[in-house]
C-alpha positions as CSV (number, residue, x, y, z in Angstrom):
1,X,88.8,-212.2,-30.1
2,X,87.4,-215.1,-28.5
3,X,86.9,-214.9,-24.7
4,X,90.2,-215.4,-23.1
5,X,91.0,-217.1,-19.8
6,X,90.5,-214.6,-16.9
7,X,94.0,-215.2,-16.0
8,X,95.1,-213.9,-19.4
9,X,93.2,-210.6,-18.7
10,X,94.9,-210.2,-15.3
11,X,98.3,-210.7,-16.8
12,X,97.7,-208.2,-19.5
13,X,96.8,-205.7,-16.9
14,X,99.7,-206.3,-14.7
15,X,102.5,-206.6,-17.4
16,X,101.0,-203.8,-19.5
17,X,103.5,-204.3,-22.4
18,X,102.7,-203.3,-25.8
19,X,101.4,-206.6,-26.7
20,X,99.4,-206.8,-23.5
21,X,97.7,-203.5,-24.3
22,X,96.9,-204.7,-27.8
23,X,95.3,-207.8,-26.5
24,X,93.4,-205.9,-23.9
25,X,91.9,-203.4,-26.4
26,X,91.2,-206.1,-28.9
27,X,89.1,-207.9,-26.3
28,X,87.5,-204.8,-24.6
29,X,87.1,-202.1,-27.4
30,X,83.7,-203.5,-28.2
31,X,82.6,-203.1,-24.5
32,X,83.1,-199.4,-25.2
33,X,81.4,-199.6,-28.6
34,X,78.4,-201.5,-27.1
35,X,78.1,-198.9,-24.3
36,X,78.3,-195.8,-26.3
37,X,77.1,-196.8,-29.8
38,X,80.2,-195.3,-31.6
39,X,83.7,-196.1,-32.3
40,X,85.4,-193.7,-30.2
41,X,87.5,-194.9,-27.3
42,X,87.7,-192.2,-25.0
43,X,85.8,-191.4,-21.5
44,X,84.4,-188.2,-23.0
45,X,83.9,-184.6,-21.6
46,X,80.4,-184.0,-20.3
47,X,78.8,-180.7,-19.8
48,X,75.1,-179.5,-19.0
49,X,74.1,-180.2,-22.5
50,X,75.5,-183.7,-23.0
51,X,73.0,-186.4,-23.1
52,X,74.8,-189.6,-23.9
53,X,78.5,-191.0,-23.8
54,X,78.7,-190.6,-27.6
55,X,78.0,-186.9,-27.3
56,X,80.6,-186.6,-24.4
57,X,83.1,-188.4,-26.7
58,X,82.5,-185.9,-29.5
59,X,82.8,-183.1,-27.1
60,X,86.2,-184.3,-26.0
61,X,87.4,-184.6,-29.6
62,X,86.1,-181.1,-30.6
63,X,87.8,-179.6,-27.4
64,X,91.0,-181.2,-28.3
65,X,90.7,-179.8,-31.9
66,X,90.3,-176.4,-30.5
67,X,93.3,-176.6,-28.1
68,X,95.4,-177.8,-31.0
69,X,94.2,-175.0,-33.2
70,X,93.5,-177.5,-36.1
71,X,92.1,-174.6,-38.2
72,X,95.6,-173.2,-38.7
73,X,97.1,-176.8,-39.1
74,X,98.5,-178.7,-42.0
75,X,100.0,-181.9,-41.1
76,X,98.6,-183.7,-38.0
77,X,99.9,-186.9,-36.3
78,X,97.4,-188.7,-34.2
79,X,99.5,-191.0,-31.8
80,X,97.4,-194.0,-30.5
81,X,94.5,-193.3,-32.8
82,X,92.3,-196.1,-31.8
83,X,89.6,-196.7,-34.6
84,X,90.5,-193.3,-36.1
85,X,87.2,-192.0,-35.3
86,X,88.6,-188.6,-33.9
87,X,90.7,-188.3,-37.0
88,X,87.4,-188.7,-39.2
89,X,85.7,-186.2,-37.1
90,X,88.8,-183.7,-37.3
91,X,89.0,-184.2,-41.2
92,X,85.4,-183.5,-41.6
93,X,85.7,-180.4,-39.5
94,X,88.8,-179.1,-41.1
95,X,88.9,-180.3,-44.7
96,X,92.4,-178.8,-45.5
97,X,94.5,-180.8,-43.0
98,X,96.2,-184.1,-43.5
99,X,96.3,-186.6,-40.7
100,X,98.4,-189.6,-40.1
101,X,96.9,-192.0,-37.4
102,X,99.5,-193.9,-35.7
103,X,98.6,-197.1,-33.8
104,X,100.4,-200.2,-32.5
105,X,97.2,-202.2,-33.0
106,X,96.9,-203.5,-36.5
107,X,93.4,-204.7,-35.9
108,X,92.1,-201.3,-35.0
109,X,93.9,-199.8,-38.3
110,X,92.2,-202.7,-40.4
111,X,88.9,-201.5,-38.9
112,X,89.6,-197.8,-39.6
113,X,90.7,-198.7,-43.0
114,X,87.3,-200.4,-43.8
115,X,85.6,-197.4,-42.2
116,X,87.6,-194.8,-44.0
117,X,85.7,-192.7,-46.5
118,X,87.8,-189.5,-46.3
119,X,91.0,-189.0,-48.1
120,X,94.3,-187.6,-46.7
121,X,94.1,-189.8,-43.6
122,X,97.1,-192.1,-43.5
123,X,97.3,-195.2,-41.2
124,X,100.7,-196.3,-39.9
125,X,101.2,-199.3,-37.7
126,X,104.0,-198.4,-35.3
127,X,105.1,-197.9,-31.6
128,X,104.7,-194.3,-30.0
129,X,108.2,-194.7,-28.7
130,X,109.9,-195.0,-31.9
131,X,107.9,-193.3,-34.7
132,X,108.9,-193.8,-38.2
133,X,108.2,-190.2,-39.3
134,X,110.8,-187.7,-40.3
135,X,112.1,-184.8,-38.1
136,X,110.3,-181.5,-38.0
137,X,107.6,-182.9,-40.4
138,X,104.4,-182.3,-38.4
139,X,102.8,-178.9,-37.0
140,X,100.4,-180.7,-34.7
141,X,100.8,-184.0,-32.7
142,X,97.8,-185.3,-30.6
143,X,97.5,-188.0,-28.2
144,X,93.9,-188.4,-27.1
145,X,93.6,-190.6,-24.0
146,X,96.5,-192.9,-25.3
147,X,99.8,-191.5,-23.7
148,X,99.0,-193.2,-20.5
149,X,99.8,-196.6,-22.0
150,X,103.2,-195.5,-23.6
151,X,106.2,-196.8,-21.7
152,X,108.4,-195.1,-21.3
153,X,106.5,-191.9,-21.9
154,X,109.6,-189.9,-22.0
155,X,110.4,-191.6,-25.3
156,X,107.1,-190.7,-26.8
157,X,107.6,-187.0,-25.8
158,X,111.1,-186.9,-27.0
159,X,109.8,-188.3,-30.3
160,X,107.1,-185.5,-30.2
161,X,109.9,-183.1,-29.9
162,X,111.7,-184.4,-32.8
163,X,108.8,-184.7,-35.1
164,X,107.3,-181.2,-34.4
165,X,108.0,-178.4,-36.7
166,X,109.2,-175.1,-35.2
167,X,106.5,-173.4,-33.4
168,X,104.4,-176.7,-33.8
169,X,101.9,-177.6,-31.1
170,X,101.2,-180.8,-29.2
171,X,98.1,-181.7,-27.2
172,X,97.9,-184.6,-24.7
173,X,94.7,-185.8,-23.1
174,X,95.7,-188.1,-20.3
175,X,94.0,-189.9,-17.3
176,X,96.5,-189.4,-14.5
177,X,97.0,-189.6,-10.7
178,X,96.5,-186.3,-8.9
179,X,99.8,-186.6,-6.8
180,X,103.1,-188.5,-7.0
181,X,102.3,-190.9,-4.0
182,X,102.4,-194.7,-3.9
183,X,99.4,-194.3,-1.6
184,X,97.4,-192.8,-4.5
185,X,97.9,-196.0,-6.2
186,X,96.6,-198.0,-3.5
187,X,93.4,-195.7,-3.1
188,X,92.3,-196.3,-6.5
189,X,91.6,-200.0,-5.8
190,X,90.0,-201.9,-8.6
191,X,90.8,-199.3,-11.1
192,X,94.4,-200.4,-10.8
193,X,93.4,-203.5,-12.6
194,X,90.8,-202.0,-15.1
195,X,92.5,-198.8,-15.8
196,X,95.3,-200.7,-17.6
197,X,97.7,-197.8,-17.7
198,X,101.2,-196.7,-16.3
199,X,99.2,-194.6,-13.6
200,X,101.4,-191.5,-14.4
201,X,101.0,-188.4,-12.2
202,X,100.7,-184.7,-13.3
203,X,103.8,-183.5,-11.9
204,X,105.9,-186.3,-13.6
205,X,104.3,-185.7,-17.0
206,X,104.9,-181.9,-16.7
207,X,108.7,-182.4,-15.7
208,X,109.3,-184.8,-18.7
209,X,107.7,-182.4,-21.2
210,X,110.0,-179.4,-19.9
211,X,113.0,-181.7,-19.6
212,X,112.6,-182.6,-23.3
213,X,112.5,-178.9,-24.1
214,X,108.8,-178.3,-24.9
215,X,107.1,-175.2,-23.6
216,X,103.8,-176.1,-21.7
217,X,101.3,-173.2,-22.8
218,X,98.1,-174.5,-21.2
219,X,97.0,-177.2,-18.7
220,X,93.4,-178.0,-18.0
221,X,92.2,-180.2,-15.3
222,X,88.8,-181.6,-16.5
223,X,88.4,-184.8,-14.2
224,X,85.1,-183.4,-12.9
225,X,83.7,-183.3,-16.4
226,X,85.0,-186.8,-17.2
227,X,84.8,-189.4,-14.4
228,X,81.6,-188.6,-12.3
229,X,79.2,-187.8,-15.0
230,X,80.3,-191.2,-17.1
231,X,79.9,-193.1,-13.8
232,X,76.5,-191.6,-13.2
233,X,75.3,-192.5,-16.7
234,X,76.4,-196.1,-16.3
235,X,74.9,-196.4,-12.9
236,X,71.5,-194.9,-14.1
237,X,71.5,-197.0,-17.4
238,X,72.9,-200.1,-15.6
239,X,70.1,-202.7,-16.3
240,X,70.1,-201.8,-20.0
241,X,73.8,-201.8,-20.4
242,X,74.4,-204.8,-18.4
243,X,71.8,-206.8,-20.7
244,X,73.5,-205.5,-23.9
245,X,77.1,-206.4,-22.5
246,X,76.1,-209.9,-21.3
247,X,75.1,-210.7,-25.1
248,X,78.9,-210.6,-25.8
249,X,80.9,-210.8,-22.5
250,X,80.7,-213.1,-19.5
251,X,79.0,-211.7,-16.5
252,X,82.3,-211.3,-14.6
253,X,83.4,-208.6,-17.2
254,X,80.3,-206.5,-16.6
255,X,80.5,-206.9,-12.8
256,X,84.1,-205.6,-12.9
257,X,83.3,-202.7,-15.1
258,X,80.3,-201.7,-12.8
259,X,82.5,-201.8,-9.7
260,X,85.1,-199.9,-11.5
261,X,82.7,-197.2,-12.3
262,X,81.6,-196.9,-8.7
263,X,85.4,-196.7,-7.8
264,X,86.2,-194.2,-10.6
265,X,83.4,-191.8,-9.2
266,X,84.8,-192.1,-5.7
267,X,88.4,-191.7,-6.8
268,X,87.6,-188.5,-8.8
269,X,85.5,-187.1,-5.9
270,X,88.3,-187.5,-3.6
271,X,90.9,-186.1,-6.0
272,X,92.9,-189.2,-6.2
273,X,92.5,-189.3,-10.1
274,X,92.4,-186.4,-12.5
275,X,92.1,-185.8,-16.2
276,X,94.5,-183.5,-17.7
277,X,94.8,-181.8,-21.1
278,X,98.2,-180.4,-21.6
279,X,99.1,-178.0,-24.6
280,X,102.8,-177.4,-25.4
281,X,104.8,-175.8,-28.2
282,X,108.3,-176.2,-29.6
């Protein structure tokens, strides 16, 4: 995508419709690829051994695979699959699984199709709130850092309940607000613009899952392993990352990104934002 008018970017963020999110990712996905050197589109999970964002992103994918118990799975639906990089990783780790990658963004699916070197990964262009997959057909459903974009999220979780087989497992990795308060939204400042999601809070998501009839079996709050270390990496490597980003993007984009990293670290430290991993069963 050519560089859009800055007002277009603002409108995409404010409206946050499916088309707006597609446009936003088409424009900014390369920013993540430049910053990490990989095709993952998640914040990553950092521990003491993590050296780079790419390592952190791989860690998060592996963590989700473990939570979903993919070693015992057969048919996985990855909703909001991005460039399908997590699916490629899971398929390599668990050769016996079949994965369907569902994505509203056709450009990302085209990229994934070009990259695809592994069989039994199916690519489907569809919305997460009306999934063209039959009832009780998957034993695992994963939404790795994508469900924050689904609107209304209740429709996606309802579809999850419909598609999951009996005793199936769903795992969601979601950036969230820590508490259900309008003041929390005010506290995130510039993140309200750059974190182009619905800003769901943990309690609201838990209630929707329970109302749909799914059983929450595990919740992990991992924000301290996500936001501060990612921000610190960007701050420490700012000069190099800025020079690389400016080869592709106008300077205002990098400036906003840097300010967002500072605000992200602050918001995580004062517990305004959190990152939740939720495991539920049917």
